[in-house]
N, C-alpha and C positions, 0 to 999 in steps of 0.2 A: 776501135784500135785502142786493145785494154795499154794499161801499163801496171798490173794486176797478177801474177799467176793464178787462178781460186785454188790448182788442186792444192796446194803449201795453206791452204788451213780448211778443217773440218767441222764445221752444225747441221746442227741436228733439221730435222725434217721440221717446217714452219717457223724457220727463226726467222728474226726483222732485223731487216736492215736497213740502212738509209744512207745516201749516195749524197757530200754535201759540196752543195756548185757541182751538181749532174751535167750539165751541162745540155747535148740535145740528145746526151742517155747511157751513153757506150757504156758505163759502169753495170748501170741498172739491166740496158739488154744481156749482160754479161755473166751476170747474177743471176739471167733465167735462166744462161741454159748450164749452171753453174754446179747448183745447189736446188734441192727440190723441198717443191712449196715454199718458194720464201712468201716474205709480204714483203716489201719495199718500197720507200717511199721516197725517190729523190726530191733534191733541195735546191733553189738555184731564189739569184734575185732577176737572173736574165728572164723577159713573161717571153720573147720573145722563144728561145729556146724552152724553154717548159709547155711553148704552144707547139712546139716542135714534135719533144718525147711524146704529148696527147696523141699528135697526130702517127709519127711511129709503135707507137701502143698497139695499134692493130694490126699491126704489121706482124706481133709479137704474138699472139694471143693464143695462137693452141699450144705452146712454151708452158712449164708447168706453176703456177704463181697465182697464188693466193690477195685480190686486191691493193694492184700498185694505185700508185697516189704519187702525182708533183706535188710538190708543195713552197708556196713562193715565202720565203722567209731570210733572215736573216742566221748566220754563224755564234754570231757574239746574244742571238736571245731564243737554244733552241725551244721550236713551242712545243715542248714534252717532255712525256713526266722521267724520273730517275731511274735508273737501271733500264728502259723499253729497250735499247736492240742490243743484238746476238754482236752485229757486225756493222760497222761505223766504218765506211769510207771515205778520202778528203784526195782527190787527185786534182796534184798540180791551184790550189787553192794556195796556201800556208804564204804563199810568197808576194799574193797579192795586197794580205788580208795588212794595218796598219798595230792591227792587235791581234801578231798571231796566238800569243798568249791566254787573253783567254778566247781566244776561241781553243782552247786545247783544253780549258780548263771547261769550260760548255757537254766539246765530243768527252772527258770522260767521266763526264755528270750523267748524262742519256745512256752512256754503253754497262750494259748489265754485270757484274767482278765475270771474270774469268773469259769478256766476249774481247773483239777482235777487233781490233783499229789498225787501218792500213790507211799508212800517207806516202803522196810520193808531193815530189818539189825536184824543180831543173837543177840536172847532175852542176858539181863545180866548178869542173874547167871547160864544158862546153857553152854554158854559163855566161862564165867571165870572158871567154873571146868573143862574144855575141857586145856586147856591154865595151870591149874593145872595140870593135869595128863600128860599130853606130850608135851616137849618142842621142838619135833620133830611136832605136830600138826601145833605150833604156828610158826614154821617156816619151814615151805614148804613153795615153789616159789609158787607164785602169791597167798597164803592165805591170812592169816588177818589181816589185822595194826595195825586195835582196835579194842575195847570193847566197846562199846558204851551206855554210861549211860540212859536209859527211859528219863527223863526229860533233857539234855545234848541235845539229835537230836530234840527231839521236840521243844527248843528256838532257836536252829539255826537255821531250814528251816523257824519253825515261822518270825524268823528276815528277812531272802529275800524275805517276803511278801505271805508267807502263812498261813492261819487257820486251823487250827487243826477239826477235823469235829469229827474222833470215833480212835480208839484206839481198839486193842486185840491183842491176840498172841495162835498162830497157832504152830500144826503138835511137841504135845509135846510127844509120841509112835518113837521121836527122836533123841529125849534127849539121854535117856538110850544107841540108838545104836553108835551113834557118842566117849559117856564117854570109854562103849567099844571097840571100833577100838584105841582111844588114849594110853587106860590102855595095848592093844596087838598089839600095833601102827606093831611092825619087823613082825609080826606073821598076820596082821589080812583076811589078804588076806584068809589062810588057818584054821586060830584060826575058829572050831566049834561052841563053842557060837556065833559067829559072822556071820556066815554063818548059822543059825538060825532066829535071831533074822533081820537079814537081808529077810528071806524068811518070818514070819507076817510081817515086815512090805510091802511089796511085796503086799500081798494079801489082806490088811490092804490099798494099793492105788485101784487094781485094785476090790477089790470085794465091798467096804465101808459095810463091817461090821460089824451090832450095836453095839455087844459088843464091838469090836477093837472101833468103831466111837464115844461110851460110857465113856469108859477108858480115850479117847486119851480125849476128849470137857470138863471131868472131870479135870484131870491137869492139862491144855492149858494153866488157870489162871497165875499158875506159871512155869510150867514145857516145856513148848510152846519155840520151837526150834526160832522162826521166832515172832517176832515187826513185827507187820503188822500197818503203821500210814494212812490214808486217811487226805491228806487235801485241799482244796479252797485256789485256788489265791484270793486276791484281788481285 
């Protein structure tokens, strides 16, 4: 389940791509399908997630890519040269960071001139509702430290030397799912309503059914769970 439309950007064959906070590799494997012969590096602090990435890589070996690897490191001190990457992806990470400004400085450093930076954060309204419904959601370990206003996060990133190309919202069907989890926080694992909704989401992710796709597209501009931003470095 991607939070970016890779068709919105164009990079050369063999471009080098960094995914910061890659998790289990959804954008790494999405980039393999979208771009020609990319050099891909996924980076995360979660060793279990990186191990899963390495296992999943065997399922995508037939796709066109060059030397994909996964690295355990911090966004505050990226182990890469200045201007090394043509594209940096940072999906649902900045809201977790104590010092996201330092992270943005590091991202700007390792990105090549005219390189692309794709960032996504939780959209303000769906996230605000989650915080209002559940203190446990707000305070869970490793959770979100802040809610970004769209104008604020765009302004902050632009001040680091980036030009905004485009913005959009994704995953509107996920917002009610998280609201339900917040309402039934203590019993969410066994709650039948949540379990039913989860099956609907899984069907939408795996099958991409036209009806669910249409519903999500209609509600994305207002209720999209993720705010996705497309930038280019000056």
